[in-house]
C-alpha positions in Angstrom: -27.3 -3.0 -6.0 -28.7 -0.3 -3.9 -27.3 3.1 -4.7 -28.6 4.9 -1.6 -26.7 6.9 1.0 -24.1 4.2 1.6 -22.9 4.5 -2.0 -22.6 0.7 -2.2 -21.7 0.5 -5.9 -19.0 3.0 -5.6 -17.6 1.4 -2.5 -17.6 -2.1 -4.1 -15.8 -0.8 -7.2 -13.1 1.1 -5.2 -12.7 -1.9 -2.9 -12.1 -4.3 -5.9 -9.7 -1.9 -7.5 -7.7 -1.7 -4.2 -7.8 -5.5 -4.0 -6.2 -5.7 -7.5 -3.7 -3.1 -6.5 -2.7 -5.2 -3.5 -2.3 -8.3 -5.6 -0.3 -6.5 -8.3 2.9 -7.0 -6.5 4.6 -9.0 -9.2 7.7 -6.8 -9.7 8.2 -6.7 -5.9 7.2 -10.2 -4.8 10.2 -12.4 -4.0 9.7 -15.4 -6.4 8.8 -13.2 -9.4 11.6 -10.8 -8.4 14.1 -13.5 -8.4 13.0 -14.6 -11.9 13.3 -11.0 -13.1 16.8 -10.7 -11.7 17.8 -13.8 -13.7 16.2 -12.6 -16.9 17.5 -9.1 -16.8 21.0 -9.8 -15.4 20.5 -7.3 -12.5 21.6 -7.8 -9.0 19.2 -7.4 -6.1 20.7 -4.0 -5.3 20.6 -2.7 -8.9 17.1 -3.9 -9.4 16.1 -2.2 -6.2 17.7 1.0 -7.3 15.8 1.1 -10.6 12.5 0.4 -8.8 13.3 3.3 -6.5 14.1 5.8 -9.3 11.3 4.9 -11.7 8.7 4.4 -9.0 9.5 7.8 -7.4 9.4 9.6 -10.8 6.0 8.0 -11.7 4.5 8.9 -8.4 5.8 12.5 -8.6 4.2 12.8 -12.0 0.9 11.7 -10.6 1.2 14.1 -7.7 2.0 17.0 -10.0 -0.9 16.1 -12.3 -3.3 16.0 -9.3 -2.1 19.4 -8.0 -2.4 21.0 -11.4 -5.8 19.5 -11.7 -6.9 20.3 -8.2 -10.3 21.4 -9.5 -10.9 17.8 -10.6 -12.9 15.9 -8.0 -11.6 12.8 -6.2 -14.0 10.5 -7.9 -12.7 11.5 -11.4 -9.1 11.3 -10.3 -9.7 7.8 -9.1 -11.1 6.7 -12.4 -8.3 8.3 -14.3 -5.9 6.2 -12.1 -7.7 3.0 -13.1 -7.2 3.9 -16.8 -3.5 4.4 -16.3 -3.2 1.1 -14.3 -4.9 -0.8 -17.2 -2.4 0.7 -19.7 0.5 -0.2 -17.4 -0.6 -3.8 -17.2 -1.0 -4.0 -21.0 2.7 -2.9 -21.3 3.7 -5.7 -18.9 1.8 -8.2 -21.0 3.7 -7.1 -24.1 7.0 -6.9 -22.3 9.7 -9.5 -22.9 12.0 -9.3 -19.8 15.7 -9.2 -20.7 18.8 -7.1 -20.4 19.5 -3.9 -22.2 16.7 -2.1 -24.2 14.2 -4.8 -23.3 14.0 -3.2 -19.9 12.4 -0.1 -21.4 8.9 -1.6 -21.5 9.2 -2.7 -17.9 10.4 0.8 -16.9 7.5 2.5 -18.8 5.0 0.2 -17.1 6.4 0.9 -13.7 6.3 4.6 -14.4 2.6 4.4 -15.3 1.8 2.4 -12.3 3.5 4.9 -10.0 1.3 7.7 -11.5 -1.8 5.6 -11.4 -1.4 4.6 -7.7 -1.1 8.2 -6.8 -4.5 8.9 -8.3 -6.3 5.8 -7.1 -5.2 6.6 -3.7 -7.9 9.3 -3.6 -10.1 6.3 -2.7 -9.0 6.9 0.9 -10.4 10.4 0.8 -13.6 9.2 -0.8 -14.1 6.6 2.0 -13.6 9.1 4.7 -16.5 11.0 3.2 -18.7 7.9 2.8 -17.9 6.8 6.4 -17.9 10.3 7.7 -19.1 9.3 11.2 -16.3 6.7 11.6 -13.6 7.5 9.0 -11.0 5.1 10.4 -13.4 2.2 10.1 -14.0 2.9 6.4 -10.3 3.4 5.6 -9.3 0.3 7.5 -12.0 -1.6 5.6 -10.5 -0.3 2.4 -7.0 -1.4 3.4 -8.2 -4.7 4.7 -9.5 -5.5 1.2 -6.2 -4.2 -0.2 -4.3 -6.5 2.1 -6.5 -9.4 0.9 -5.2 -8.6 -2.5 -1.7 -8.7 -1.2 -2.4 -12.2 0.2 -3.6 -13.3 -3.3 -0.3 -12.2 -4.9 1.8 -15.1 -3.6 -1.2 -17.4 -4.1 -1.3 -16.3 -7.7 2.4 -17.2 -8.0 1.7 -20.6 -6.7 -1.0 -21.0 -9.3 0.4 -19.2 -12.3 4.1 -19.4 -11.8 6.9 -16.8 -11.5 6.8 -15.4 -15.1 5.7 -11.8 -15.2 3.6 -11.8 -18.4 1.0 -14.3 -17.4 0.5 -12.5 -14.1 0.1 -9.2 -15.9 -2.4 -10.7 -18.3 -4.6 -11.8 -15.4 -4.5 -8.3 -13.8 -5.3 -6.6 -17.2 -8.5 -8.6 -17.6 -9.6 -7.7 -14.0 -8.8 -4.0 -14.5 -10.7 -3.8 -17.8 -13.8 -5.0 -16.0 -13.4 -2.7 -13.1 -12.7 0.3 -15.4 -16.0 -0.3 -17.2 -17.7 -0.5 -13.9 -16.2 2.7 -12.6 -17.7 4.7 -15.4 -21.2 3.6 -14.5 -21.3 4.7 -10.9 -24.8 6.1 -10.0 -24.8 9.8 -10.9 -26.6 10.8 -7.7 -24.0 9.1 -5.5 -21.1 10.8 -7.5 -22.9 14.1 -7.1 -23.3 13.8 -3.3 -19.6 13.0 -2.9 -18.7 16.1 -5.0 -20.9 18.2 -2.8 -19.2 16.8 0.3 -15.9 17.6 -1.2 -17.0 21.2 -2.0 -18.2 21.7 1.6 -14.7 20.8 2.9 -12.8 23.0 0.5 -11.5 26.4 1.3 -11.9 29.1 -1.4 -8.5 30.7 -0.4 -6.6 27.4 -0.4 -3.3 27.7 -2.2 -2.3 25.1 -4.8 0.3 23.7 -2.3 -0.2 23.8 1.5 2.0 26.4 3.2 1.6 24.7 6.5 4.8 22.7 7.2 2.9 20.4 9.6 0.8 19.1 6.7 3.9 18.2 4.6 5.5 16.6 7.6 2.3 14.6 8.2 2.4 13.4 4.6 6.0 12.3 4.8 5.1 9.7 7.5 3.2 7.6 5.0 6.6 6.9 3.3 8.0 5.4 6.5 4.9 3.3 7.2 4.5 1.9 3.7 8.2 1.7 3.0 8.8 -0.4 6.1 6.2 -3.0 5.0 7.3 -3.0 1.3 11.0 -3.5 2.1 10.3 -6.3 4.5 7.9 -8.0 2.1 10.2 -7.6 -0.9 13.2 -9.3 0.8 11.4 -12.0 2.8 11.1 -14.5 0.0 14.8 -14.1 -0.8 15.6 -14.7 2.9 13.4 -17.9 3.0 14.7 -19.1 -0.3 18.4 -18.9 0.5 18.7 -19.3 4.3 15.7 -21.2 5.5 14.9 -24.8 4.6 11.3 -25.9 4.3 10.1 -28.4 6.9 10.3 -32.1 5.9 6.5 -32.3 6.1 6.1 -29.4 3.5 5.4 -31.1 0.2 6.6 -28.3 -2.1 10.0 -27.1 -0.9 10.5 -24.7 -3.8 7.3 -22.9 -2.9 8.2 -22.4 0.8 9.3 -18.7 0.2 5.9 -17.8 -1.4 4.1 -19.6 1.5 6.0 -17.6 4.1 5.3 -14.4 2.3 1.6 -15.4 2.4 1.9 -16.0 6.2 3.1 -12.4 6.8 0.5 -11.0 4.4 -2.1 -13.0 6.2 -1.1 -11.2 9.4 -1.8 -7.9 7.6 -5.2 -9.1 6.5 -6.2 -10.5 9.9 -4.9 -7.4 11.7 -7.0 -5.1 9.5 -10.1 -7.2 10.0 -9.7 -7.3 13.8 -9.0 -3.5 13.9 -11.9 -2.7 11.6 -14.3 -4.6 13.9 -12.7 -3.2 17.1 -12.5 0.4 15.7 -16.0 1.0 17.1 -14.2 0.9 20.5 -10.6 1.8 19.6 -9.6 5.2 18.3 -6.8 5.7 15.8 -4.1 6.3 18.3 -4.8 3.1 20.3 -4.7 1.1 17.1 -1.4 2.7 16.1 0.2 1.8 19.5 -0.8 -1.8 19.2 0.5 -2.1 15.6 3.8 -0.5 16.4 4.4 -2.9 19.4 3.9 -5.9 17.1 6.9 -4.7 15.1 9.2 -6.2 17.6 8.2 -9.6 16.3 10.5 -8.9 13.3 13.5 -9.9 15.4 12.5 -13.6 15.9 11.0 -13.7 12.4 14.3 -12.8 10.9 16.8 -14.5 13.3 15.1 -17.7 14.3 15.8 -20.8 12.2 13.0 -23.1 13.4 9.7 -22.7 11.6 7.9 -23.1 14.9 9.4 -19.8 16.0 9.6 -17.7 12.8 6.2 -18.7 11.2 4.1 -17.2 14.1 6.6 -14.3 14.4 6.0 -13.5 10.7 2.2 -13.5 11.3 2.7 -11.0 14.1 5.0 -8.9 12.1 2.2 -8.6 9.5 -0.1 -7.2 12.2 2.5 -4.4 12.7 1.9 -3.4 9.1 -1.9 -4.0 9.1 -3.7 -0.8 10.3 -0.9 1.7 10.7 -1.4 3.4 7.3 -5.2 3.6 7.3 -5.5 4.6 11.0 -2.9 7.4 10.5 -4.6 8.6 7.3 -7.9 8.9 9.2 -6.2 10.8 12.0 -4.6 13.2 9.5 -7.9 13.7 7.6 -9.6 14.6 10.8 -7.0 17.2 11.6 -6.9 18.7 8.0 -10.4 18.1 6.4 -9.8 20.7 3.7 -6.6 18.9 2.6 -8.1 15.5 2.0 -7.3 15.5 -1.7 -3.8 16.7 -1.1 -3.3 14.2 1.6 -4.6 11.5 -0.7 -2.2 12.5 -3.5 0.8 13.3 -1.3 0.4 10.2 0.9 0.5 8.2 -2.3 3.6 10.0 -3.4 5.5 9.6 -0.2 4.2 6.0 0.0 5.8 5.4 -3.4 9.1 7.1 -2.3 9.1 5.1 0.9 8.2 1.8 -0.9 10.9 2.3 -3.5 13.4 3.6 -1.0 12.9 0.8 1.5 13.0 -1.8 -1.2 16.4 -0.4 -2.2 17.4 -0.3 1.4 16.5 -4.0 2.0 18.0 -4.9 -1.4 21.3 -3.1 -0.7 21.6 -4.5 2.9 20.7 -7.9 1.7 22.8 -7.9 -1.4 25.1 -10.3 0.4 23.1 -13.4 1.2 24.4 -13.6 4.8 22.9 -10.2 5.6 19.3 -11.0 4.5 18.1 -11.3 8.1 19.5 -7.9 8.8 17.8 -6.5 5.7 14.4 -7.7 7.0 15.0 -6.2 10.4 16.3 -2.9 9.0 13.3 -2.4 6.8 10.9 -3.1 9.7 12.8 -0.8 11.9 12.0 2.2 9.6 8.7 2.2 11.4 10.5 3.7 14.4 10.9 7.0 12.6 7.1 7.2 12.3 6.7 6.3 16.0 9.1 9.1 17.0 7.1 11.6 14.9 3.8 10.5 16.4 4.8 10.4 20.1 7.9 12.5 20.5 7.1 15.6 18.4 4.6 18.4 19.0 3.3 17.9 15.4 2.4 14.3 16.1 0.9 14.9 19.5 -1.2 17.7 18.1 -3.1 15.2 15.9 -4.5 13.6 19.1 -6.7 16.7 19.6 -8.4 16.0 16.3 -9.3 12.4 17.4 -10.6 13.7 20.8 -12.7 16.4 19.0 -14.5 13.7 17.1 -16.2 12.7 20.3 -16.0 9.0 19.7 -18.8 8.9 17.2 -18.3 5.5 15.4 -21.6 5.1 13.5 -21.0 4.3 9.9 -23.3 5.4 7.1 
């Protein structure tokens, strides 16, 4: 494959890793999650709490390692992350889910995954460099493929079943192949990306940003990603316990996984549409459209007829589609010298938000009758991001970065 200025081999490898990351939702995906709850003897609320604590700790360790090794380039940090992901999946393959000390291997795997995701998140910064004339197009492309992986997760459950270990074995095999591929990136392309990173760096940059606005910007990724994760994690439980499959549906027990796939399909389609239209739409316009689609969560959760809640779930997925990548691109324009920190810190706050909102939806939905409220509550977390973006001077200030770009949307 051509290794010219478009860095095709690097792009393909990163895209495939992010696809696997998207599909690796087994501990969070409803059907697998319900099986884990039965095997471990944990309630929805307690399992959500453990996911929150361990996921946050793992991501914090990844953030600390990245900050301490800030001289390490983004391409190297990404490849280290793939190594850690592979090790985490191996632990899941060897795990035997059950109560008590048997939970230790699951906890260690989740800890490693938290650290790994922080480092592979540098793929966002790499893509803004590769697609330097239209960074939001590149980052939305990256997340479109990631969403495609999320769509494969419930499909994998349909094919493999709800046991954790067979799913982990499939991901391990894929990651081993991608890990090998990542260490054979063309040297000239890696070198050009390192040079681009060096041009953006500031010699006097402190280890941690002293600008409060940068930290506040990074926190928003927690609200964005957490909202999606909490809603996705609780959806299958809602469908499994409170919504009956239509009579024409041939596999009633797989209706929850199918409905999860519908919402994830909305994410995939939204990202594809916004990636294509990004040549005309700026980041801010994309964010407004996505946030407005969040109101579809109300009929998605409250309606009892599939003719209403199925299309509403698809539209709710659009709300989650391009919000994260469009905002990352907007932040990277505003703070180009902080791309590595934004990549690492956005992964950390994403993990905090994901774990926190999974706990939120789990706690609210611990009583079966409150599962619709849990879905709505998690989606409503996106309101906090909307308030930051449109009602604070910090969020409004980011608009100047988009306007300064001058509408150049020509990809490399």
